[in-house]
C-alpha positions as CSV (number, residue, x, y, z in Angstrom):
1,M,120.2,70.9,128.6
2,R,118.6,71.4,131.9
3,R,116.6,74.6,132.3
4,S,116.9,76.6,135.5
5,P,113.6,77.0,137.4
6,R,111.7,80.2,136.8
7,P,112.0,82.7,139.7
8,M,109.0,83.1,141.9
9,R,106.7,86.0,140.9
10,P,104.1,87.8,143.0
11,G,101.4,86.2,140.8
12,D,102.7,82.8,141.8
13,L,101.6,83.2,145.4
14,S,98.6,81.3,146.6
15,L,95.4,83.2,147.1
16,R,95.7,82.7,150.9
17,W,99.0,84.7,151.0
18,R,97.8,87.2,148.4
19,L,94.9,88.0,150.8
20,L,96.9,87.7,154.1
21,V,99.9,89.8,153.1
22,P,98.1,93.0,152.1
23,I,95.7,92.9,155.0
24,L,98.5,92.3,157.5
25,L,100.6,95.0,155.9
26,L,97.8,97.5,156.1
27,S,97.1,96.5,159.7
28,F,100.8,96.9,160.6
29,L,101.0,100.3,158.9
30,G,97.8,101.5,160.5
31,T,98.7,100.4,164.0
32,T,102.2,101.7,163.6
33,A,100.9,105.1,162.5
34,L,98.5,105.2,165.5
35,V,101.4,104.3,167.8
36,L,103.6,107.0,166.3
37,V,100.7,109.6,166.4
38,A,100.0,108.7,170.1
39,H,103.7,108.9,171.0
40,R,104.0,112.2,169.2
41,S,100.9,113.5,170.9
42,Q,102.4,112.3,174.2
43,E,105.6,114.2,173.4
44,I,103.7,117.3,172.7
45,L,101.7,117.1,175.9
46,V,104.9,116.4,177.9
47,A,106.6,119.4,176.2
48,Q,103.6,121.6,177.1
49,G,103.7,120.3,180.6
50,E,107.5,121.0,180.8
51,R,106.9,124.4,179.3
52,S,104.3,125.3,181.9
53,L,106.5,123.9,184.7
54,L,109.6,125.9,183.6
55,Q,107.6,129.1,183.1
56,G,106.0,128.6,186.5
57,Q,109.3,128.1,188.1
58,Y,110.7,131.2,186.3
59,G,107.7,133.2,187.6
60,R,108.2,132.0,191.1
61,F,111.9,132.8,190.9
62,L,111.1,136.4,189.9
63,Q,108.5,136.5,192.7
64,S,111.2,135.4,195.2
65,L,113.5,138.2,193.9
66,E,110.6,140.7,194.3
67,N,110.1,139.5,197.9
68,R,113.8,140.1,198.6
69,Q,113.5,143.5,197.0
70,E,110.6,144.4,199.3
71,Q,112.6,143.2,202.3
72,A,115.5,145.3,201.2
73,S,113.2,148.3,200.6
74,D,111.5,147.9,204.0
75,M,114.8,147.8,205.8
76,A,116.2,150.7,203.8
77,W,113.2,152.9,204.6
78,A,113.4,151.9,208.2
79,I,117.0,153.1,208.3
80,A,116.3,156.2,206.4
81,M,113.4,157.2,208.6
82,D,115.5,156.9,211.8
83,P,116.0,160.5,213.0
84,H,119.3,159.8,214.5
85,V,120.6,158.4,211.2
86,G,119.4,161.5,209.4
87,E,121.1,163.8,211.9
88,L,124.4,161.9,211.8
89,F,124.3,161.7,208.0
90,A,123.5,165.4,207.7
91,L,126.4,166.3,210.0
92,G,128.7,164.0,208.0
93,D,129.5,162.0,211.2
94,R,130.7,158.8,209.5
95,Q,132.0,157.2,212.7
96,G,128.7,158.1,214.5
97,L,126.7,156.3,211.8
98,M,129.1,153.4,212.0
99,D,128.7,153.0,215.7
100,H,124.9,153.5,215.5
101,L,124.3,150.9,212.6
102,S,127.0,148.4,213.2
103,P,125.0,146.3,215.6
104,L,122.0,146.5,213.3
105,Y,124.0,145.3,210.3
106,K,125.4,142.3,212.2
107,A,121.9,141.2,213.2
108,L,120.5,141.7,209.7
109,H,123.5,140.0,208.2
110,E,122.9,136.9,210.3
111,R,119.1,136.8,210.1
112,A,118.2,138.3,206.8
113,K,121.4,137.8,204.8
114,V,121.9,141.5,204.4
115,V,125.3,142.1,202.7
116,Q,125.3,145.9,202.2
117,I,124.3,149.0,204.0
118,H,125.6,151.9,202.0
119,F,125.2,155.7,202.3
120,H,125.8,158.0,199.4
121,K,126.3,161.7,198.9
122,P,125.2,163.4,195.8
123,P,125.9,163.2,192.9
124,G,127.0,159.6,193.7
125,F,130.0,159.5,196.1
126,S,130.3,156.7,198.7
127,F,129.9,158.1,202.2
128,L,129.9,155.0,204.3
129,R,129.8,151.3,203.7
130,V,128.7,149.8,207.0
131,H,129.7,146.4,205.6
132,A,133.1,147.7,204.6
133,P,133.9,150.8,206.6
134,G,137.4,151.2,205.3
135,R,136.2,151.9,201.7
136,H,134.5,155.3,201.1
137,G,134.9,158.4,199.0
138,D,134.8,156.6,195.6
139,F,132.5,158.0,192.9
140,L,129.7,155.6,191.8
141,G,127.8,157.9,189.5
142,K,128.7,156.1,186.3
143,L,128.2,152.6,187.6
144,R,125.1,153.4,189.6
145,P,123.2,156.3,187.9
146,E,120.1,155.3,189.9
147,L,121.7,156.9,193.0
148,L,121.4,160.4,191.6
149,E,117.9,159.6,190.3
150,V,116.7,158.6,193.7
151,Y,118.2,161.7,195.3
152,N,116.6,164.0,192.7
153,S,113.2,162.3,192.6
154,G,112.8,161.2,196.2
155,Q,111.5,157.8,194.9
156,E,113.1,154.5,195.7
157,L,114.6,152.2,193.1
158,S,115.4,148.5,193.6
159,G,116.6,145.5,191.7
160,L,119.7,143.5,191.0
161,A,122.6,145.9,190.8
162,P,126.4,145.8,190.8
163,G,128.7,147.4,193.4
164,A,132.2,147.5,194.5
165,T,131.6,144.5,196.8
166,G,129.6,142.5,194.2
167,H,126.1,142.1,192.9
168,S,123.1,141.9,195.2
169,I,119.4,142.8,195.4
170,R,119.6,146.4,196.3
171,A,117.0,149.0,197.4
172,V,118.0,152.7,197.3
173,V,115.9,155.3,199.2
174,P,116.4,159.0,200.0
175,V,117.5,160.2,203.4
176,E,116.1,163.5,204.7
177,H,116.8,165.6,207.8
178,G,115.0,168.8,208.8
179,G,112.9,168.7,205.7
180,E,115.9,168.6,203.4
181,R,117.3,165.7,201.4
182,V,120.9,164.9,202.5
183,G,121.7,161.8,200.5
184,T,120.7,158.2,199.9
185,V,121.0,154.9,201.6
186,E,120.8,151.3,200.1
187,V,120.4,147.9,201.6
188,G,121.6,144.9,199.7
189,L,120.5,141.3,200.1
190,S,122.7,138.5,198.8
191,I,121.8,136.4,195.8
192,D,124.3,133.6,196.3
193,A,124.4,129.8,196.2
194,V,122.8,129.5,199.6
195,F,119.7,131.5,198.5
196,L,119.5,129.4,195.2
197,L,119.9,126.1,197.1
198,S,117.0,127.0,199.3
199,L,114.9,127.4,196.1
200,K,116.3,124.1,194.7
201,E,115.1,122.2,197.8
202,K,111.6,123.5,197.2
203,W,111.4,123.2,193.4
204,A,113.8,120.3,192.6
205,C,115.7,122.1,189.9
206,E,119.1,123.5,189.2
207,I,119.4,127.3,189.1
208,T,122.3,129.4,187.7
209,V,122.4,133.2,187.6
210,H,124.5,134.6,184.7
211,L,125.7,138.2,184.6
212,A,124.5,140.1,181.5
213,Q,126.9,143.1,181.5
214,E,130.4,141.7,181.4
215,A,133.4,142.0,179.2
216,Q,133.3,140.1,175.9
217,E,135.7,137.5,176.9
218,V,133.7,136.5,180.0
219,A,130.3,137.0,178.6
220,G,127.6,135.3,180.7
221,A,129.9,134.8,183.7
222,V,128.2,132.9,186.6
223,L,127.1,135.0,189.6
224,A,125.8,132.1,191.6
225,S,124.6,128.5,191.0
226,T,123.4,125.4,192.6
227,M,125.7,123.3,190.4
228,E,129.2,122.4,191.2
229,N,130.8,123.4,187.9
230,P,128.4,125.7,186.1
231,Q,129.5,126.8,182.6
232,P,129.2,130.5,181.5
233,L,126.8,131.3,178.7
234,D,128.4,131.7,175.3
235,R,128.2,135.1,173.6
236,Q,125.7,133.8,171.0
237,T,123.2,132.4,173.6
238,L,123.6,135.5,175.7
239,D,122.9,138.0,172.9
240,K,120.0,135.9,171.7
241,S,118.4,135.9,175.2
242,L,119.0,139.6,175.7
243,A,117.3,140.4,172.3
244,S,114.3,138.2,173.1
245,D,111.1,139.7,174.4
246,G,110.5,136.8,176.8
247,P,112.3,133.8,178.3
248,T,114.0,131.2,176.1
249,L,112.7,127.7,176.4
250,M,115.0,124.7,175.6
251,I,113.0,121.4,175.6
252,P,115.3,119.6,175.6
253,M,118.6,121.4,175.9
254,P,120.9,121.2,172.9
255,G,123.3,118.4,173.4
256,N,121.6,117.3,176.6
257,P,118.3,115.4,175.8
258,D,117.9,114.5,179.5
259,V,117.5,118.1,180.7
260,S,115.0,120.9,179.9
261,A,115.8,124.5,180.7
262,I,114.5,128.1,180.6
263,L,116.7,131.2,180.3
264,G,115.0,134.4,181.5
265,S,116.0,137.9,182.4
266,I,116.4,139.4,185.9
267,P,115.5,143.2,185.9
268,G,117.8,145.8,187.4
269,P,116.7,149.1,189.1
270,W,115.9,150.8,185.8
271,G,114.1,147.8,184.4
272,Q,117.1,146.9,182.3
273,V,118.4,143.3,182.1
274,A,120.9,143.0,184.9
275,A,121.3,139.2,184.7
276,L,119.9,136.0,183.3
277,V,118.6,133.1,185.3
278,E,118.9,129.5,183.9
279,I,116.6,127.0,185.5
280,R,117.2,123.3,184.6
281,V,114.7,120.5,185.2
282,A,115.7,116.8,184.7
283,R,113.8,115.0,182.0
284,T,115.0,111.6,183.0
285,P,111.7,110.5,184.8
286,V,109.6,111.9,181.9
287,V,111.8,110.3,179.2
288,E,111.7,106.9,181.1
289,L,108.0,107.2,181.4
290,M,107.6,108.0,177.7
291,D,109.9,105.1,176.8
292,K,107.8,102.8,179.0
293,H,104.6,103.9,177.4
294,L,106.2,103.5,173.9
295,R,107.2,99.9,174.8
296,E,103.8,99.2,176.1
297,M,102.2,100.6,173.0
298,A,104.6,98.6,170.8
299,L,103.7,95.4,172.8
300,V,100.0,96.1,172.4
301,E,100.5,96.7,168.7
302,L,102.4,93.3,168.4
303,L,99.7,91.5,170.3
304,G,97.0,93.2,168.2
305,L,98.8,92.2,165.0
306,L,99.1,88.6,166.2
307,A,95.4,88.5,167.1
308,A,94.6,90.1,163.7
309,A,96.8,87.6,161.9
310,V,95.0,84.6,163.6
311,M,91.6,86.1,162.9
312,I,92.4,86.9,159.3
313,W,93.9,83.4,158.9
314,V,90.7,81.8,160.1
315,V,88.5,84.1,157.9
316,V,90.7,83.5,154.9
317,H,90.7,79.7,155.6
318,R,86.9,79.7,155.8
319,F,86.7,81.9,152.7
320,L,89.0,79.6,150.7
321,K,87.5,76.3,151.8
322,P,84.6,76.3,149.2
323,I,87.0,77.6,146.6
324,R,89.4,74.6,147.3
325,E,86.4,72.3,147.0
326,M,85.5,73.8,143.7
327,V,89.1,73.5,142.5
328,K,89.1,69.8,143.6
329,A,85.8,69.2,141.8
330,A,87.1,70.9,138.7
331,T,90.2,68.7,138.7
332,E,88.1,65.6,139.1
333,I,85.9,66.8,136.3
334,A,88.9,67.4,134.1
335,S,90.1,63.9,134.8
336,G,86.7,62.4,134.2
337,E,86.1,61.3,137.8
338,R,83.1,63.6,138.4
339,V,80.4,65.1,136.3
340,H,78.5,67.1,139.0
341,I,79.1,70.0,141.3
342,N,77.0,70.6,144.4
343,P,74.9,73.7,144.4
344,G,76.2,76.7,146.5
345,G,74.4,79.5,148.2
346,R,73.2,82.8,146.8
347,N,76.5,84.6,147.3
348,E,79.4,85.1,144.8
349,L,80.7,81.5,145.5
350,G,77.2,80.1,144.8
351,Q,77.1,82.0,141.5
352,L,80.6,80.6,140.7
353,A,79.3,77.1,141.5
354,K,76.3,77.7,139.2
355,A,78.6,78.9,136.4
356,L,80.9,75.8,136.9
357,R,77.8,73.5,136.7
358,S,76.9,75.1,133.4
359,M,80.4,74.7,132.2
360,V,80.5,71.1,133.4
361,G,77.3,70.4,131.3
362,Y,78.8,72.1,128.3
363,L,82.1,70.2,128.7
364,E,80.3,66.9,129.1
365,A,78.3,67.6,125.9
366,S,81.5,68.6,124.1
367,R,83.2,65.5,125.4
368,E,80.4,63.3,124.0
369,R,80.6,65.1,120.7
370,T,84.4,64.6,120.7
371,R,84.0,60.9,121.3
372,D,81.5,60.7,118.4
373,Y,84.0,62.6,116.2
374,A,86.8,60.2,117.3
375,R,84.7,57.1,116.6
376,N,83.8,58.5,113.1
377,L,87.3,59.5,112.4
378,E,88.6,56.1,113.5
379,R,86.2,54.4,111.1
380,E,87.1,56.7,108.3
381,V,90.9,56.1,108.9
382,Q,90.3,52.4,108.9
383,R,88.4,52.6,105.7
384,R,91.0,54.8,104.0
385,T,93.8,52.5,105.2
386,R,92.1,49.5,103.7
387,E,91.6,51.4,100.4
388,L,95.3,52.5,100.5
389,M,96.4,48.9,101.1
390,T,94.3,47.7,98.3
391,S,95.6,50.4,95.9
392,E,99.2,49.6,97.0
393,E,98.6,45.9,96.3
394,R,97.3,46.6,92.9
395,Y,100.2,49.0,92.2
396,R,102.7,46.4,93.4
397,N,101.1,43.7,91.2
398,L,101.3,46.1,88.3
399,L,105.0,46.8,88.9
400,E,105.7,43.1,89.2
401,R,104.2,42.5,85.7
402,L,106.1,45.3,84.0
403,P,109.1,44.2,81.9
404,L,111.4,46.9,83.3
405,V,113.1,47.9,86.5
406,V,111.1,50.5,88.5
407,Y,113.2,52.1,91.3
408,Q,113.3,55.1,93.7
409,M,116.7,56.8,93.9
410,K,117.9,59.7,96.2
411,E,120.0,62.7,95.1
412,N,123.2,60.8,96.0
413,R,122.0,57.9,93.7
414,A,121.3,55.6,96.7
415,L,118.4,53.2,96.0
416,S,115.5,53.1,98.4
417,F,113.3,50.8,96.3
418,A,113.7,48.5,93.3
419,S,111.1,46.3,91.6
420,S,111.4,42.5,91.2
421,F,112.5,42.8,87.5
422,T,116.1,43.1,88.7
423,T,116.0,39.3,89.1
424,E,115.3,38.8,85.5
425,L,117.6,41.6,84.2
426,L,120.6,41.2,86.5
427,G,120.0,37.8,88.1
428,M,119.9,39.5,91.5
429,A,116.9,39.9,93.9
430,P,115.8,43.5,94.7
431,A,117.1,43.2,98.3
432,Q,120.6,42.3,97.0
433,V,120.6,45.3,94.8
434,L,119.5,47.6,97.6
435,E,122.1,46.2,100.0
436,S,124.9,46.8,97.6
437,P,127.2,49.8,98.7
438,D,127.2,51.3,95.2
439,G,123.6,50.6,94.4
440,W,122.8,50.6,90.7
441,D,126.1,52.3,89.8
442,R,128.1,49.1,90.4
443,F,126.6,47.6,87.2
444,I,127.3,50.6,84.9
445,L,130.4,50.2,82.7
446,P,133.2,52.6,83.9
447,E,133.3,54.5,80.6
448,D,129.6,55.3,80.8
449,L,129.4,56.0,84.6
450,E,130.6,59.6,84.6
451,G,128.1,60.6,82.0
452,V,125.3,58.9,83.8
453,R,126.2,60.6,87.1
454,S,126.5,64.1,85.5
455,G,123.3,63.8,83.6
456,F,121.5,62.6,86.7
457,A,122.9,65.4,88.9
458,R,121.9,68.1,86.3
459,A,118.3,66.7,86.1
460,V,118.0,66.7,89.9
461,S,119.4,70.3,90.2
462,Q,117.1,71.6,87.5
463,G,114.1,69.5,88.6
464,E,113.6,68.1,85.1
465,P,112.9,64.6,83.7
466,W,116.0,62.6,82.7
467,T,116.5,60.1,79.9
468,Q,119.8,58.4,79.0
469,E,121.1,55.2,77.4
470,Y,124.2,53.5,78.8
471,R,125.6,50.0,79.2
472,V,125.5,47.7,82.3
473,R,127.3,44.5,83.0
474,T,125.4,41.7,84.8
475,P,127.0,39.6,87.5
476,D,127.3,36.7,85.0
477,G,129.3,38.9,82.6
478,R,126.7,39.9,80.1
479,D,126.8,43.5,78.7
480,L,123.4,45.1,78.2
481,L,122.3,48.3,76.7
482,V,119.6,50.0,78.9
483,R,117.6,53.1,78.5
484,E,116.8,54.9,81.8
485,Q,114.0,57.4,82.3
486,A,113.5,59.3,85.6
487,V,111.3,62.1,86.8
488,P,111.9,64.1,90.1
489,V,109.4,63.5,92.9
């Protein structure tokens, strides 16, 4: 039956591979870990840079809104300080105010993007909308509580605020005439896509303004955006941002790994959150640069591993060369072709060579002793063989002289030896008796054969000597009475 080959085991690997594989594996793991750490560090640095960029752009956006608030405030104070405006407002001359401020509004609308000039009477009634003269008399106290606050305190309030004609950056200031406060006036600057696009051109980002106070079903509705199809904020994101103490950074944005964003609040006149601004920055250049650096690091790692493999191969080859020479020498010593090993240096291999030389000397001495033992044993075997042959010859001569048949019989009564007395007793040579199919039983008379066989079998099974008398008939017809004695061997 052919045996299948034993499967390869780690211990069957050559020493070269048992040295190369662990070193290369450790080199691969080490360099890979360094590449991953470097890539992760790069990601952290990039994220920090993006965080700083987004926070800076958010700060600049708030500064731009403050600048527009200051512009609105300056224009509102300029209008409120006009004596003719105060006089007409105190007299309740709506048409006179309209005629006086209409040219100014047109100029400011074209040059400074002013969208509202609005006069109010306490506690918050609309007196005149220069931008919409047909709408007046409606009560704004609930929607715009800052109107009454400015009238009572005499201090201006500004910020992003709603109105009947939409949201804008509004500045509300008191109007006085003859030392008495007669109402308030506000100037509103637009915060529309045109304004946001001007910022986009400077900052290279997408800007979307989401309203904070809206009905539940339109939470986070878009006020203005630089994008074509901006999506409103979902209620969860809106509530999370409103509850946060600072802007929310998304690096990258969930579901959009190519974009980073910041979501921050826009204050209203009372300091409350009036809207949220979402500033998006494309990460594509950064991601491409990081991928490029990762590929470069992977290539450097691969080249380093190849160089390390070559160097390690050379070192291992030089390291194993004396070992291979010692193995070759040991093989030659084992086959008897060599009896000497060249001395090595003082390092471990030199110590090994020294130990092998000592072993070679011991083996050579043992081999010489073995040869002596073999020669002596051969002489002893030859002597014993001669003695055995002499004893066998004497025993054979003795058997030939005995007047009886000496035989050796197996358990099945088959003869394996018979002495030469068979010639005299039966008239047949021993070889003829041994070649007979029935052996000795062919000569036993039939009436005695069964008793002979049963007695023989009983003696064999019990391991006892056997003696029995029975009759045999020779080939020439003579009947002889024989007495057979046998002992088990």
